[in-house]
N, C-alpha and C positions, 0 to 999 in steps of 0.2 A: 378197728384199731388193733395195733400189734399186741399180741398176748405175750406177757412175761410171766412165767410160772415161778413160784417162790415157796421154799420151805425153810423154816428156822432150823430144822434138824440137819446136822452134818454127820451122816453115817453112810456106810456102804449101801444100806437099804434105801435111804432117802435119795441118794444119788441115782440108783437104779430106777426108783419110782418117778423121779422128775424127768428122766430121759423118756420113760414109757409114756408119761403124760403128754409129751410133745407130739406123739402120734405119728412119728416118722420112723419107718423101718429101714435102717441103713443096710444096704446089701453089697455083696462083693468084698473086695479087699478094703478094709477100713483102717485109716490112719487116725490115731488119737494124738493131737498136738498138745503137749504139755511142756512146761519148763522142767528140765531135769535138775535145775538148781546148781548154781556155782558151788564149788567145793568151799565149805565154810558157811554157806547159807543155811538158814533154818526153816524157812517158811514154805518151801516147795511142797506140792501135794504128795502125801505119803502113800506108800504101797498098800498099807492096810486099809486105807480109805478108798482109793480108786482102783485097786487091783481086781476085785470081784467084778466091777462094772466093765473094765477093759476086757477081762477074760470072757465075759458074757457076750461080747461083740466079736470075740476072736480078733481083737484089734492089735495093731502094731503101734508102739510108741514111736512118734516121729519128731525129730528135732533137726536143727542145723547148727553148724559151728559158729562160735562167737567172733565178732570183729575185734574185740579187745583181747589182750594177752592175759589168759587165765588158764584154768584147768580144763576148759572145754574149747580151746582154740583149734585143736586138731582132732580128727576123727578118733584116732587111737586113744588119746587122753579123754575125750568126751565120753567114749564108751566105758572107760574105767570109772568115771564119776557116776554115770548112769547105773552101773552095777553097784557101786558103793551106796548109792541112794535108794537101792531096792527095786529099780524099774525092771531089771532083767529077771527078777524073781517071778514075774507074772506075765511078761510079754516079750516078744522080740523088740529090739530097739534099732531103729533105722535112722542113721545120720544122713539126711537126704541130700546134702551137698558133698558127700564123701567122694562121688565120682563127677563132680562138677555142678553146673547150674544151667538153667534155661531162662530165657528172657521172655517176659510176658508183657502185653501192652498196658499202659496206664492211659485211660481216657479222660480228657478234660482236666489234666493235672496242671497246677501252676508251678510245681517244683520238679516233679519226676517225669521223665519221658518214658520210662519203662520200669519194670520191677524184675529183680533177679532172685529166683527161688531155686531150692535144691532140685537137681535133675530127677531124683526119685519121686518127686511129687506126682508125676504122671502115672506112676505104678498103682495108684490108689483110685478106687471107685467112689469113695465117700470119706468124709472127715468129721471128727468131733473136735471142735475147738474147745478144749477143756482147760480153762484158765484159772489161775489163782489170783483173786483180787487182792491188791496191796498198793502201797505207794510206789513211787519210782523217782530216783534222784534226777533224771533228765526229763522224763515225760510227765511227772506229777503223779500219775497213777498208771497201773497196768492191769488190764483185764482182757476181754475178748479182742478189742481192736489192736492192742499192742501185740497180743499173742498171734494175731493174723498178719501183722505187718512185719515187725522186727522178727517175730518167731519163725515164720515160714521163709524168711529171706536167707539166702546163702550168706557166707561170710562176706563176700564182695557186695552182696545186696544190702546187708546191714550197714556197711560203710557208705553205700550210695544213699540210703535213707537218712542215716545220721548226718551226712553232709548236705542234705537237702538237694541231692542231685548233682553235686559238684565233683565227686570222685568215687570210684569203686575201690580205691586203695585203702586197705584197713590201717596202714601206717600213716596215711595223710589225712584221713577223715576227721581225726580228733583235733587237727590244727586249723582246719578251714573255719572261716567266720560265717555266721548266719544269724538271723533273728530267731528267737525262741519260737515264735508263732509259725515260722517256716518249717521247723522240725515237727511240731505238732501236726501241721497240715500234711507234711510228707508222710507221716505214719498213716493218716487217713487215706491218702492216695494209694499207698501200697496195700492197705487192707481191702480197699475197694477193688483193686486190680485182681486180687485173689478171688473175690466173690464173682467178679465178671468172668474170669477165666473158667471157673467151675461151672457157672451158668451156661456158658457157651458150649460146654461139653455135656450138659445135662447131668452133672454130678452134684451130689448133695453135701451140705455141711450144716451142722447144728451147733448151737452155742450154749455152753454151760460155764458158769463162774462159781467157784467155791470161795466164799467170803469169810475166810478164817485166818488166824495168825496175821492180823492186820497191822503190819509195820509200815513205817514211812519209806522204807527202802525195798528194793526188788530182790527176788530170788536169784538174780544175776550178781548180786553184791556179796562178795566173800565175807564181808563184815556186816552182814544184814543186822539191823537193830531188832530189838524185841518188839512184840506187838504193843500197840499204844491204845487199843480199844477192844471192846468185846467182839466176839464172833457174831456175824450177822445172819449166816445161813447160805443157801444155794439158790441161784437164779438160773433159769433156762429159757431159751427162746430160739426162734428161727431168724431173729434179727439181732445182729451184734451191737448196733447202735442203741436199740431199746434196752438190751441186756446191760450194757455199760451204763446207760442213763439210770437204770434202776439201782445199780450198785452205788453210783454217785448220790442218788436221792436218799438212799438208806444211810449213807454216811452223814449227809446234811440234816437228816431228821433225827439222828441218834442223840440221845440225852447223855451218852457216855462222855465225861469230860475229856477223855483222850482223843475223841473225834476231832477236836480243834487242831491237834498236831497234824492229823492227816489232811484236814482241810487246808491248813497253811501250806503243806508240802504241795498239794494239788494246785492250788491257785497261784503259788509263787512260780510255778512252771507253766502256767496257762493251760493246765491239763484238761480242764472242762471244755476248752475251745475245740477239741477234737470232735466233739459230738455234733454241734451244728454244722461243722464243715463236712463231716462224713455224711450227714443227712443231705447237704447240698449236692454231694456227688452221687446221690441215689443209693447209698449203701444200706440205709435203713431209716427209721423214724425215731425221733426223740420223745414223741408222745406214745404212751402205751397203757395197757390195762394190766394191772398186777393181780394175778390170780393165785391165792394161797392154796396149797395142797396139803 
């Protein structure tokens, strides 16, 4: 059964420890995929928490530009936000679609024929998918699967996923019509494409989710709301489906009254449906063994 490691402690030391517990030594040029956070957002992972871990890997913070018009829509502006939010204080920041994009295959997808990711993706030998667990206004929740799908996608790729394969145009993608479940499944297809592409090149990726500042909205929201429930801890795995499932299960088993707000956000967007669909694509397993460290 898939192992998911868990610690209630949210500290630089516990983040380092849970990575080491995975038992995978990442080598070569390492990209650490995090959300740099929209200007005005509050919940993004902070430099004082993740900086020591990223530096221990000699990692580069990797991101892609947004499809919506905000402070991270262009590389120049995105880098300014990354600096303002402290990411450049501990690592180089690479906006991976600054020089364009590459097209990678989607296998057995119902909605996407391909995935578009930042062209700098190929410059890396290994990745850490370092997600901040929280709600999301469109996807219900965001953690490793969202970070791997929308997160790694170029600006055009984000438009393609958001439109469920109907357009790569970031001006048009918000106007097209689609069923909510199609968007949820499109994210799963894009996340699986990343894993398949890395596997074909014998490259590694690991999954860590920090479950703090649990708001119903995402770090991409400039008017992100305040946390609605207690911090849960950190989970880590080699399986993004199991890691996201563990996050969801902890929300559902929480006795914090505020958890109901997060549950409502997730289920009103069919957010949990990404998990069995991703499993059906072969990305990972929804059944796991939780190991406390």
